[in-house]
C-alpha positions as CSV (number, residue, x, y, z in Angstrom):
1,M,-0.1,0.1,0.0
2,S,1.4,3.6,-0.4
3,D,2.5,5.6,2.2
4,Y,-0.2,8.2,3.7
5,R,2.1,10.6,5.4
6,E,1.7,14.5,6.3
7,E,3.5,15.4,3.1
8,N,0.3,13.6,1.0
9,I,-2.0,16.5,2.5
10,R,-2.3,19.2,0.0
11,T,-4.2,22.7,0.8
12,L,-5.5,24.1,-2.5
13,D,-5.7,27.8,-3.0
14,W,-9.2,29.0,-4.5
15,K,-8.4,28.9,-8.1
16,E,-6.5,25.4,-8.1
17,H,-9.7,24.2,-6.4
18,I,-11.9,25.6,-9.2
19,R,-9.8,24.4,-11.9
20,L,-9.3,21.0,-10.5
21,R,-13.1,20.3,-9.9
22,P,-14.8,22.9,-12.2
23,G,-17.9,20.8,-12.2
24,M,-18.8,21.7,-8.8
25,Y,-18.9,25.1,-9.7
26,I,-20.5,25.3,-13.2
27,G,-21.8,22.0,-13.7
28,K,-20.9,20.0,-16.9
29,L,-18.0,21.5,-19.2
30,G,-19.3,20.5,-22.6
31,D,-18.4,22.1,-26.1
32,G,-21.4,24.4,-26.2
33,N,-23.7,21.9,-27.9
34,S,-25.7,21.7,-24.9
35,P,-27.7,24.6,-23.1
36,D,-26.4,23.7,-19.7
37,D,-22.7,23.6,-20.6
38,G,-20.4,25.3,-18.6
39,I,-19.3,28.1,-20.9
40,Y,-23.0,29.2,-20.8
41,V,-23.0,29.4,-16.8
42,L,-19.8,31.5,-17.2
43,V,-21.9,34.1,-19.2
44,K,-24.9,33.9,-16.5
45,E,-22.5,34.2,-13.6
46,V,-21.5,37.6,-15.0
47,M,-24.7,38.4,-16.2
48,D,-26.2,37.7,-12.5
49,N,-24.2,40.3,-11.0
50,S,-25.4,42.9,-13.3
51,L,-28.9,41.7,-12.8
52,D,-28.4,41.8,-9.0
53,E,-27.6,45.7,-9.6
54,H,-30.7,46.3,-11.8
55,M,-33.1,44.6,-9.0
56,M,-31.6,46.8,-6.5
57,G,-32.7,49.8,-8.6
58,H,-29.5,50.5,-10.5
59,G,-29.0,50.5,-14.1
60,A,-31.8,49.7,-16.7
61,R,-29.5,48.6,-19.5
62,I,-26.8,45.7,-20.1
63,E,-24.6,45.4,-23.0
64,V,-23.2,41.9,-24.0
65,T,-21.1,41.2,-26.9
66,I,-19.6,37.7,-28.0
67,K,-17.1,37.6,-30.8
68,D,-14.4,35.2,-31.5
69,N,-15.3,33.4,-28.1
70,T,-14.7,36.7,-26.2
71,V,-17.3,37.6,-24.0
72,T,-17.9,41.4,-22.9
73,V,-20.4,42.3,-20.4
74,R,-21.1,46.1,-19.6
75,D,-23.8,47.2,-16.9
76,Y,-24.6,50.6,-15.7
77,G,-25.2,49.9,-12.1
78,R,-23.4,51.3,-9.3
79,G,-19.8,49.9,-10.2
80,I,-17.6,47.7,-7.7
81,P,-16.3,49.9,-5.1
82,L,-12.7,50.8,-6.5
83,G,-10.5,49.7,-3.8
84,K,-11.9,46.4,-3.9
85,V,-12.1,45.5,-7.7
86,V,-9.2,42.9,-7.6
87,D,-10.5,41.3,-4.2
88,V,-14.0,40.8,-5.5
89,V,-13.0,38.7,-8.6
90,S,-10.0,36.8,-6.8
91,K,-10.8,36.4,-3.0
92,M,-13.1,33.8,-1.9
93,N,-15.8,34.9,0.5
94,T,-15.6,38.5,-0.7
95,G,-18.4,40.2,-2.0
96,G,-21.0,42.8,-1.6
97,K,-23.9,40.1,-1.4
98,Y,-23.0,39.2,2.2
99,D,-24.2,42.6,3.2
100,S,-28.0,42.5,3.2
101,K,-28.4,46.3,3.0
102,A,-26.5,46.2,-0.2
103,F,-28.4,43.6,-2.0
104,Q,-31.6,42.5,-0.5
105,K,-32.8,39.7,-2.9
106,S,-29.8,38.7,-5.2
107,I,-29.3,35.5,-7.3
108,G,-26.6,34.1,-5.3
109,L,-24.9,34.9,-1.9
110,N,-21.8,32.8,-1.9
111,G,-19.5,35.3,-3.6
112,V,-18.0,32.3,-6.1
113,G,-19.6,33.2,-9.4
114,T,-17.0,35.7,-11.0
115,K,-14.1,33.8,-9.3
116,A,-15.1,30.6,-11.2
117,V,-15.3,32.7,-14.3
118,N,-11.9,34.1,-13.5
119,A,-10.2,30.7,-12.8
120,L,-11.5,29.3,-15.8
121,S,-10.6,31.8,-18.4
122,N,-7.4,32.0,-20.3
123,Y,-8.1,36.0,-20.2
124,F,-10.2,37.8,-17.7
125,K,-10.6,41.5,-17.1
126,V,-12.7,43.6,-14.7
127,Q,-13.0,47.3,-14.6
128,S,-15.2,49.7,-12.4
129,F,-16.4,53.0,-13.2
130,R,-17.5,55.0,-10.3
131,D,-18.0,58.8,-9.9
132,G,-15.6,59.9,-12.6
133,K,-12.9,57.3,-11.6
134,T,-12.1,53.9,-12.8
135,V,-9.8,50.9,-11.9
136,W,-9.0,48.0,-14.0
137,A,-7.3,44.6,-13.5
138,E,-6.3,41.8,-15.8
139,F,-5.9,38.0,-15.0
140,S,-5.1,34.7,-16.7
141,K,-6.3,31.6,-15.3
142,G,-7.2,33.3,-12.0
143,E,-3.7,34.7,-11.6
144,L,-3.4,38.7,-11.6
145,T,-1.0,39.9,-14.4
146,T,-1.7,43.6,-14.4
147,A,-3.7,46.1,-12.6
148,S,-4.2,49.8,-12.8
149,K,-4.1,52.4,-10.3
150,E,-7.0,54.8,-9.8
151,E,-7.7,56.9,-13.0
152,R,-10.1,59.4,-14.2
153,S,-12.7,58.6,-16.3
154,S,-15.7,60.5,-18.5
155,E,-17.5,56.9,-18.7
156,P,-21.0,56.7,-16.7
157,N,-21.0,54.4,-13.4
158,G,-20.9,50.5,-13.8
159,T,-18.9,47.4,-14.4
160,L,-17.1,46.0,-17.3
161,I,-16.2,42.2,-17.5
162,V,-14.1,40.8,-20.4
163,F,-13.2,37.1,-20.4
164,V,-12.0,34.3,-23.0
165,P,-12.8,30.8,-21.6
166,D,-9.9,28.5,-21.1
167,D,-9.7,26.4,-24.2
168,T,-7.8,23.4,-22.2
169,I,-10.9,23.1,-19.9
170,F,-13.5,23.6,-22.6
171,K,-12.1,21.9,-25.6
172,N,-13.4,22.8,-29.1
173,F,-16.0,25.0,-27.7
174,H,-18.4,27.4,-29.4
175,F,-21.2,29.7,-28.4
176,K,-24.6,28.8,-29.8
177,L,-26.7,31.9,-30.2
178,D,-30.0,30.2,-29.5
179,F,-28.8,29.1,-26.0
180,L,-27.9,32.7,-25.3
181,D,-30.9,34.1,-26.7
182,D,-33.4,31.9,-24.3
183,L,-31.1,33.0,-21.4
184,L,-31.3,36.9,-22.0
185,W,-35.0,36.7,-23.0
186,N,-35.7,34.9,-19.4
187,Y,-33.9,37.9,-17.7
188,C,-35.9,40.5,-19.6
189,Y,-39.3,38.5,-18.7
190,L,-38.2,38.4,-15.1
191,N,-37.2,42.3,-15.0
192,A,-39.9,44.3,-16.9
193,G,-38.4,47.2,-18.3
194,L,-34.8,46.1,-18.5
195,S,-33.1,46.4,-21.7
196,I,-30.3,44.0,-22.7
197,I,-28.4,44.9,-26.0
198,Y,-26.7,41.5,-27.4
199,N,-24.3,42.0,-30.5
200,G,-26.6,44.8,-31.5
201,K,-30.1,42.9,-30.8
202,K,-32.3,44.6,-28.1
203,Y,-34.3,42.3,-25.9
204,Y,-36.7,44.0,-23.7
205,S,-40.2,43.1,-22.2
206,K,-43.0,45.0,-21.1
207,N,-45.2,42.4,-19.5
208,G,-42.9,40.2,-17.7
209,L,-44.2,36.5,-17.2
210,L,-47.1,37.2,-19.6
211,D,-44.7,37.7,-22.5
212,L,-42.6,34.9,-21.4
213,L,-45.7,32.4,-21.7
214,K,-47.1,33.8,-25.0
215,R,-43.4,33.0,-26.3
216,K,-42.9,29.6,-25.0
217,A,-46.5,28.4,-25.8
218,N,-48.4,28.7,-29.0
219,E,-51.1,31.0,-28.2
220,E,-53.5,29.6,-30.9
221,E,-53.0,26.1,-28.9
222,L,-54.0,27.6,-25.4
223,R,-57.3,26.8,-24.1
224,Y,-58.0,30.4,-22.5
225,P,-56.1,33.5,-22.3
226,V,-53.2,33.8,-20.0
227,I,-53.9,34.6,-16.5
228,H,-51.4,37.0,-15.1
229,L,-51.3,37.8,-11.5
230,K,-48.5,39.7,-9.6
231,G,-48.0,40.8,-6.1
232,E,-45.0,41.7,-4.0
233,D,-42.2,39.4,-4.4
234,I,-44.1,36.9,-6.7
235,E,-45.4,36.8,-10.4
236,V,-47.5,34.1,-11.9
237,A,-48.8,33.4,-15.4
238,I,-51.1,30.4,-16.2
239,S,-52.9,28.6,-18.9
240,H,-53.6,25.2,-20.3
241,G,-52.8,23.8,-23.7
242,N,-53.3,20.4,-25.7
243,D,-50.1,18.7,-24.8
244,Y,-49.7,15.9,-22.5
245,G,-47.7,16.8,-19.1
246,E,-47.2,19.9,-17.3
247,D,-45.0,22.7,-18.7
248,L,-43.7,24.7,-15.9
249,Y,-41.0,27.5,-15.7
250,S,-40.0,28.6,-12.3
251,F,-37.5,31.4,-11.3
252,V,-36.1,32.5,-8.1
253,N,-34.5,36.1,-8.0
254,G,-34.1,35.9,-11.5
255,Q,-32.4,32.6,-11.7
256,Y,-34.2,30.0,-14.1
257,T,-34.3,26.8,-11.7
258,T,-34.6,24.1,-14.4
259,Q,-35.0,21.6,-11.6
260,G,-37.7,23.2,-9.7
261,G,-37.4,23.1,-6.2
262,T,-39.5,24.3,-3.0
263,H,-41.4,27.1,-5.0
264,Q,-42.4,24.9,-7.6
265,Q,-43.9,22.3,-5.7
266,A,-45.5,24.8,-3.6
267,F,-47.3,26.3,-6.9
268,R,-48.4,23.0,-8.1
269,E,-49.9,22.1,-4.9
270,A,-51.6,25.6,-4.3
271,F,-52.8,25.5,-7.9
272,V,-54.6,22.3,-7.3
273,K,-56.2,23.5,-3.8
274,T,-57.2,26.7,-5.1
275,V,-59.1,25.1,-8.1
276,R,-60.6,22.3,-5.8
277,D,-61.8,24.9,-3.6
278,F,-63.3,27.2,-6.1
279,F,-65.1,24.5,-8.1
280,K,-65.9,22.6,-4.8
281,K,-64.9,19.5,-6.2
282,D,-62.3,17.1,-5.1
283,Y,-60.5,16.8,-8.5
284,D,-57.8,14.4,-9.1
285,S,-54.5,16.7,-8.9
286,A,-53.3,15.2,-12.2
287,D,-56.3,16.0,-13.9
288,V,-56.0,19.6,-12.6
289,R,-52.3,20.2,-13.8
290,Q,-52.7,17.9,-17.1
291,S,-51.7,20.3,-20.0
292,I,-50.9,23.2,-17.8
293,V,-48.4,25.8,-19.1
294,A,-47.4,28.0,-16.4
295,A,-44.6,30.2,-15.2
296,L,-43.8,31.3,-11.4
297,A,-41.4,33.8,-10.3
298,V,-40.5,34.6,-6.6
299,R,-38.2,36.9,-4.8
300,V,-36.5,35.2,-1.7
301,Q,-34.2,36.7,0.8
302,E,-30.8,34.6,0.9
303,P,-32.3,31.7,-1.5
304,V,-30.4,28.3,-0.6
305,F,-29.7,26.4,-3.6
306,E,-28.9,22.6,-3.9
307,S,-25.7,23.4,-6.3
308,Q,-23.5,26.2,-7.3
309,T,-25.4,26.3,-10.5
310,K,-28.5,27.1,-8.6
311,T,-30.9,25.0,-10.8
312,K,-32.8,23.9,-7.8
313,L,-34.2,25.9,-4.7
314,G,-33.7,24.1,-1.4
315,S,-35.0,27.2,0.8
316,Q,-38.0,26.6,2.8
317,H,-38.8,30.2,4.0
318,M,-39.0,33.3,1.8
319,F,-37.6,35.6,4.6
320,E,-35.7,35.3,7.8
321,K,-38.7,35.8,9.7
322,G,-41.5,35.3,7.1
323,P,-43.7,32.5,6.1
324,T,-42.7,29.4,4.4
325,I,-42.6,29.3,0.7
326,R,-45.6,26.9,0.5
327,N,-47.5,29.1,2.7
328,F,-46.8,32.2,0.7
329,V,-47.5,30.9,-2.6
330,L,-50.6,29.2,-1.2
331,D,-52.0,32.3,0.4
332,F,-51.3,34.2,-2.9
333,L,-53.1,32.1,-5.4
334,S,-56.0,31.1,-2.9
335,K,-56.9,35.0,-3.0
336,E,-55.6,36.2,-6.3
337,L,-56.5,33.3,-8.5
338,D,-59.9,32.7,-6.7
339,N,-60.7,36.3,-7.5
340,Y,-59.6,36.2,-11.1
341,L,-61.8,33.0,-11.6
342,H,-64.8,34.7,-10.0
343,K,-64.4,38.0,-12.1
344,N,-63.9,36.0,-15.4
345,P,-66.5,33.0,-15.5
346,A,-66.0,32.3,-19.1
347,V,-62.5,31.4,-18.2
348,A,-63.4,29.3,-15.2
349,D,-65.9,27.3,-17.4
350,I,-63.0,26.7,-20.0
351,L,-60.7,25.5,-17.0
352,K,-63.6,23.3,-15.8
353,K,-64.1,21.6,-18.9
354,R,-60.3,21.1,-19.6
355,I,-60.0,19.4,-16.2
356,E,-63.0,17.2,-16.8
357,Q,-61.7,16.1,-20.3
358,S,-58.5,15.2,-18.7
359,E,-60.5,13.2,-16.1
360,R,-62.3,11.2,-18.6
361,E,-59.1,10.4,-20.4
362,R,-57.6,9.1,-17.3
363,K,-60.5,6.8,-16.3
364,E,-60.6,5.4,-20.0
365,L,-56.8,4.5,-19.5
366,S,-57.2,3.0,-15.8
367,G,-57.9,-0.4,-17.0
368,I,-55.2,-0.9,-19.3
369,K,-52.9,1.1,-17.3
370,K,-53.1,-1.2,-14.3
371,L,-52.4,-4.2,-16.4
372,A,-49.5,-2.8,-18.2
373,N,-48.0,-1.4,-14.9
374,E,-48.3,-4.8,-13.5
375,R,-46.4,-6.3,-16.8
376,A,-43.8,-3.7,-16.3
377,K,-43.1,-4.3,-12.6
378,K,-42.6,-7.9,-13.4
379,A,-40.4,-7.1,-16.6
380,N,-38.3,-4.8,-14.5
381,L,-37.3,-7.6,-12.1
382,H,-35.5,-9.1,-15.3
383,N,-35.5,-6.4,-17.6
384,K,-32.9,-7.3,-20.3
385,K,-33.7,-3.7,-22.1
386,L,-32.3,-1.7,-19.6
387,R,-28.6,-1.7,-18.1
388,D,-29.0,0.8,-15.4
389,C,-26.4,2.9,-14.0
390,R,-25.5,3.6,-10.1
391,V,-26.5,7.3,-9.8
392,H,-29.8,8.9,-10.8
393,Y,-31.2,12.5,-11.4
394,N,-34.2,12.1,-9.1
395,D,-31.8,10.7,-6.2
396,E,-32.0,13.0,-2.8
397,P,-28.3,14.1,-2.4
398,T,-27.1,13.4,1.0
399,G,-23.9,13.4,3.0
400,K,-20.8,15.7,3.0
401,N,-20.1,15.6,-0.7
402,K,-23.5,16.6,-1.5
403,E,-22.4,19.3,-4.4
404,E,-20.1,16.5,-6.0
405,Y,-23.3,14.1,-6.0
406,V,-25.1,16.6,-7.9
407,E,-22.3,17.0,-10.3
408,L,-22.7,13.3,-11.0
409,Q,-26.3,13.7,-11.2
410,N,-25.9,16.2,-14.0
411,K,-24.2,13.7,-15.9
412,T,-26.6,11.1,-15.6
413,T,-27.5,9.8,-19.3
414,I,-29.5,6.9,-20.8
415,F,-28.7,5.7,-24.3
416,I,-31.6,4.4,-26.4
417,T,-30.3,1.9,-28.9
418,E,-31.2,-0.1,-31.7
419,G,-30.4,-4.0,-31.3
420,D,-28.1,-5.8,-29.3
421,S,-24.6,-5.3,-31.1
422,A,-25.0,-1.4,-30.6
423,S,-26.2,-1.7,-27.1
424,G,-23.3,-4.3,-26.4
425,S,-20.6,-1.9,-27.4
426,I,-22.2,1.0,-25.3
427,T,-22.8,-1.1,-22.2
428,K,-19.2,-2.2,-22.2
429,S,-17.6,1.1,-22.7
430,R,-20.2,3.1,-20.5
431,N,-19.5,4.6,-17.3
432,V,-21.5,2.5,-14.8
433,E,-21.7,5.2,-12.5
434,T,-23.8,7.9,-14.6
435,Q,-24.6,6.0,-17.9
436,A,-27.6,3.5,-18.8
437,V,-28.6,1.8,-21.7
438,F,-32.0,0.9,-23.1
439,S,-32.1,-1.6,-26.1
440,L,-34.7,-1.2,-28.7
441,R,-36.0,-4.6,-30.4
442,G,-36.3,-3.1,-33.7
443,K,-38.3,-0.2,-35.2
444,P,-40.7,1.3,-32.6
445,L,-44.1,1.8,-33.5
446,N,-44.9,5.3,-35.1
447,S,-47.1,6.8,-32.5
448,F,-48.1,10.1,-34.1
449,G,-52.3,10.6,-33.9
450,L,-52.4,7.7,-31.3
451,T,-54.0,8.3,-28.0
452,K,-51.8,7.6,-24.7
453,K,-53.4,4.3,-24.6
454,V,-50.6,3.1,-27.0
455,V,-48.0,4.0,-24.2
456,Y,-49.4,1.4,-21.9
457,E,-50.5,-1.3,-24.6
458,N,-47.1,-1.2,-26.3
459,E,-44.5,-3.0,-24.3
460,E,-41.6,-1.4,-25.4
461,F,-43.0,2.2,-24.9
462,N,-44.1,1.1,-21.4
463,L,-40.8,-0.1,-20.4
464,L,-39.1,2.8,-21.5
465,Q,-41.4,5.2,-20.0
466,H,-40.8,3.1,-16.5
467,A,-37.1,3.2,-17.5
468,L,-37.3,7.2,-17.4
469,N,-40.0,7.3,-14.5
470,I,-42.0,9.7,-16.2
471,E,-45.5,8.4,-16.0
472,D,-46.4,11.1,-13.5
473,G,-44.3,13.9,-14.8
474,L,-40.7,15.1,-15.1
475,E,-40.5,15.3,-11.2
476,G,-39.1,11.6,-11.1
477,L,-37.0,11.9,-14.0
478,R,-34.0,9.3,-13.6
479,Y,-31.5,10.4,-16.1
480,K,-30.9,14.1,-16.9
481,N,-29.8,13.4,-20.6
482,I,-31.8,11.0,-23.0
483,V,-29.4,10.0,-26.0
484,I,-30.8,8.5,-28.8
485,A,-28.0,6.3,-30.3
486,T,-28.9,4.6,-33.7
487,D,-26.9,4.0,-36.8
488,A,-26.1,6.7,-39.2
489,D,-27.9,4.9,-42.0
490,V,-31.5,5.1,-43.5
491,D,-32.9,2.8,-40.7
492,G,-31.2,4.3,-38.0
493,M,-32.5,7.8,-39.0
494,H,-36.0,6.3,-39.2
495,I,-35.8,4.8,-35.7
496,R,-34.6,8.4,-34.5
497,L,-37.7,9.9,-36.0
498,L,-39.9,7.4,-34.6
499,I,-38.6,7.7,-30.9
500,M,-38.6,11.8,-31.2
501,T,-42.4,11.4,-32.2
502,F,-42.8,9.2,-29.1
503,F,-41.6,11.8,-26.7
504,L,-43.1,14.7,-28.7
505,Q,-46.5,13.3,-28.7
506,F,-46.7,11.9,-25.1
507,F,-44.0,13.6,-23.2
508,P,-43.3,17.1,-25.2
509,D,-41.9,18.5,-22.0
510,L,-38.7,16.3,-22.2
511,V,-37.8,18.1,-25.6
512,K,-39.0,21.6,-24.4
513,Q,-36.8,21.4,-21.4
514,K,-33.8,20.0,-23.6
515,H,-33.3,16.6,-22.1
516,V,-33.3,14.8,-25.6
517,Y,-30.2,14.4,-27.6
518,V,-28.9,12.6,-30.7
519,L,-25.7,10.7,-30.7
520,E,-23.3,11.6,-33.3
521,T,-20.7,8.8,-34.0
522,P,-17.7,8.9,-36.4
523,L,-18.5,7.4,-39.9
524,F,-14.8,6.7,-40.8
525,R,-11.7,5.9,-39.3
526,V,-8.5,7.2,-41.3
527,R,-5.2,5.9,-39.5
528,N,-1.5,5.3,-40.1
529,K,1.1,3.6,-37.8
530,Q,1.6,6.9,-36.0
531,E,-2.0,8.6,-35.8
532,T,-5.7,7.5,-35.9
533,I,-8.2,10.0,-36.9
534,Y,-12.2,9.7,-36.4
535,C,-14.4,11.6,-39.0
536,Y,-17.8,12.4,-38.7
537,D,-18.8,13.0,-42.5
538,E,-17.2,13.0,-45.9
539,S,-15.3,16.1,-45.7
540,E,-13.7,15.4,-42.2
541,K,-12.6,12.1,-44.2
542,Q,-10.9,13.7,-47.2
543,K,-9.1,16.6,-44.5
544,A,-7.7,13.4,-42.5
545,I,-6.3,11.6,-45.7
546,R,-4.6,15.0,-46.7
547,K,-3.2,15.6,-43.0
548,L,-1.9,11.9,-42.8
549,G,-0.4,11.8,-46.6
550,G,0.3,8.5,-48.3
551,K,-2.3,5.9,-48.1
552,P,-3.7,5.6,-44.8
553,E,-6.2,2.7,-43.9
554,I,-9.6,3.9,-44.2
555,T,-12.6,2.2,-42.4
556,R,-16.0,3.1,-42.8
557,F,-18.4,2.1,-40.1
558,K,-21.8,0.7,-41.2
559,G,-23.4,0.8,-37.7
560,L,-22.6,1.4,-34.1
561,G,-21.8,-2.4,-33.6
562,E,-18.8,-2.3,-35.5
563,I,-17.1,0.1,-33.4
564,S,-15.2,-1.7,-30.5
565,P,-15.8,-0.9,-27.0
566,E,-12.3,0.4,-26.1
567,E,-13.0,3.0,-29.4
568,F,-16.6,3.5,-28.4
569,A,-15.5,4.8,-24.7
570,A,-14.0,7.6,-26.3
571,F,-17.0,8.9,-28.1
572,I,-19.4,8.7,-25.1
573,G,-17.1,10.3,-22.6
574,D,-16.1,13.9,-22.0
575,D,-15.9,14.7,-25.5
576,I,-19.2,13.3,-26.4
577,R,-20.7,14.8,-29.5
578,A,-24.5,14.9,-28.7
579,V,-27.0,17.4,-30.7
580,P,-30.1,18.5,-28.8
581,V,-33.3,18.1,-30.2
582,L,-34.7,21.5,-30.2
583,I,-38.5,23.0,-30.9
584,E,-38.7,26.4,-31.7
585,Q,-40.6,28.6,-29.4
586,G,-44.2,28.7,-30.0
587,E,-43.8,25.8,-32.6
588,H,-47.0,23.7,-33.4
589,I,-45.8,20.2,-32.2
590,N,-49.1,18.3,-33.8
591,A,-48.6,20.2,-37.0
592,L,-45.0,19.6,-37.1
593,L,-45.6,15.8,-36.5
594,D,-48.5,15.7,-39.0
595,Y,-46.0,17.1,-41.7
596,Y,-43.2,14.7,-41.2
597,M,-44.7,11.7,-39.6
598,G,-48.4,11.6,-40.7
599,K,-49.6,10.6,-44.4
600,N,-47.4,10.7,-47.2
601,T,-48.5,14.1,-48.7
602,P,-47.5,15.5,-52.0
603,Q,-46.0,18.6,-50.1
604,R,-43.9,16.1,-47.8
605,Q,-42.6,14.5,-51.2
606,E,-41.5,17.8,-52.8
607,F,-39.9,18.7,-49.6
608,I,-37.6,15.6,-49.6
609,I,-36.9,15.9,-53.3
610,G,-36.1,19.5,-52.8
611,N,-33.7,18.9,-50.0
612,L,-31.7,15.9,-51.1
613,K,-28.1,16.6,-50.5
614,I,-25.3,15.1,-52.7
615,E,-22.0,14.5,-51.0
616,V,-19.8,15.2,-54.1
617,D,-20.1,18.9,-53.6
618,A,-18.8,18.5,-50.0
619,V,-15.9,16.2,-50.9
620,E,-14.7,18.7,-53.9
621,E,-14.7,21.4,-51.4
622,A,-12.9,19.5,-48.9
623,V,-10.3,18.4,-51.4
624,A,-9.9,21.8,-52.6
C-alpha cells in the first residue's frame, strides 16, 4: 500500500480548487452543444451580478457582446467599489452580497460566481467606473497579471467584464446563439423594463411573465387567455394547452430553476387546492395539472440552492422571519387566482371543461394502465432492455459530498439504442456510475395520432416510460440526458424519428426542457502507424487523408456495433458529440408531427426531393 503521510495532505488555493473540480462550480464542461454546458454558465454568472444591480434599482441597460469566443458584459449599475476591484473577483468569501443592506434579494449569496469565471478563463478583465474614476485589473487562469491605479474617467458608472474561456478546459468550444437567446429573454421577462443589448439586438419585455408564456407556448393552442397575477415578491402566469404533461417555468430572484425546488412544488400544490376550493370538487391533482402551461417567479431573501449552478431551490422560507414558501404561494393563489376566476366566469368554465376532459381520459386509461404497470413491474425484475447506472437524476443528494453528488447527477445519461450489437458496445464502454443503456428490439411503432393508451399497450414504450420514470411527470426523471443512439444509416434515421415522435407526442416537456439528444458517432476511421483520426462526415475524412498523407487505412463504420468498446468509450465520454433536439418557441408540435410523420402527402414528397443532398460537392470542397 502507498504511504499516507503528512506530506500527502495538500491545501489548494481558490483557483486551483476551481480548476481541479470545475463541475462543482459550473456543472458539466461540454463544448457548447448543450444549453447547460459550462460556457453558458460562465456568461450567466457574470450577467447575474449585473442583474442584481438592476434588481436593487441601479442600471436599466446591460450590453453583451460575444465575438471570436470573447465575452464582454457592461452594465450601468453602481460599479464595484474601486478599492475592492481585484478582491471581488479573486478572493473567496469576498463580495457585496454578504451585506443584506446592499443586496436584499440577489441571485446568489456565496460570492463564488465571478471567481469561477476568472479561474476558468485564459483572459479575464474587470473594470469599474465610479463617480468619474476607474480601476481595472487583468488575470490569466485566476492569476493577476496587470492592475491599474485609480484613474480619471468620463464613462458612466458601472462594471465591465471581459473574458475568454480556457480552451484547455472547454475543448473545441463554441457559443450557440439560440441558447444565449433563451437566457437573455428570460432575464428580460423577469425584469420588466430592463434592456439587454446583445451583439446589437435589443431584448426587452414590457409585460414580464405574460410575454414569457406567450413566447414559450403557442397562443393559438392555449385553451384560454393567459391568467397573469402579480404581487409583492411573486408573479404568476397560467394557462392550459393541448399537450400531455405539465409545462412549468420557475424562477427565483431571476434565476431559471430548471430542476424546480420548493417554490415549484408549492405552486403545483397551491394551484390544485385553489381550483378544488373554487369549484368545490375534489378533482384528482393530475387532472387539474394535465396540460398546464405556467410560469412562476418569486423573490427570496438569502435563497439556498442545492448546487452552485442554482438550478434547484432548497429554501423553505421566503424571508428570515417570514412565512414558508409553501404558505406564501398558497396564500397568494388562494386569494388572487380565486378572485380572477370569480371575475372571469368564461375562463373558469373553460378550465373546468379542460379538467373534466383530463378526468375522462384518465378513467379510460385506468384499466389498461393497471395491467400494463403490473407487466412492467414483472419485467423490471428481469429487464434485459435496461442496463441501469448507479446514480440517478432524481436521487436525494445526502452526506458531506452533496455538491459532488449533484455534479454526478447532472451527468446521468440513458442511451436508447437499436439492437443487441450497438447496445453491447455502449454497455461495455459506458461509465456505470452515470450512464445507462436501453435496448430497442427494432423499429418502434409510429405513435403519431395515437392516444396515450398506446404507451401502456405497447410493451416497449411502457418499459421505456418506466425506465425514465416519467409516467407522473418530470419530477421523478431518472436521467438528465436522454441520448438516442442509432446507426447513421436510413434505418437508424427512421428509428430516431420514431423515438422523437414518441417523446413529442406524449412527453413534450422532455424536449422543451432540452433533455433529449441525438448521439453523433464517426462514420470513418482514418489511420496510419503514427495516428488515428475519427471522421464524422465525408469532408472530415478528406481532410484526415490529406493530413496523414500517403495511403492511410480507411474504415467505414456501417453501424454502432462495428465500433469496438475500446473505441466507443471515447465517443461517449467527456468529448461526447450529442446534438440537442430543439423545438422553436411557439412551434405547433401537432402540425410539425403531422407534416413529417403523418400521411405521405405531395407537399412532403416535394420537400424531400427539394432537400436531397449530394455529397460530391462537400467532397470537392474539402479536397480543394
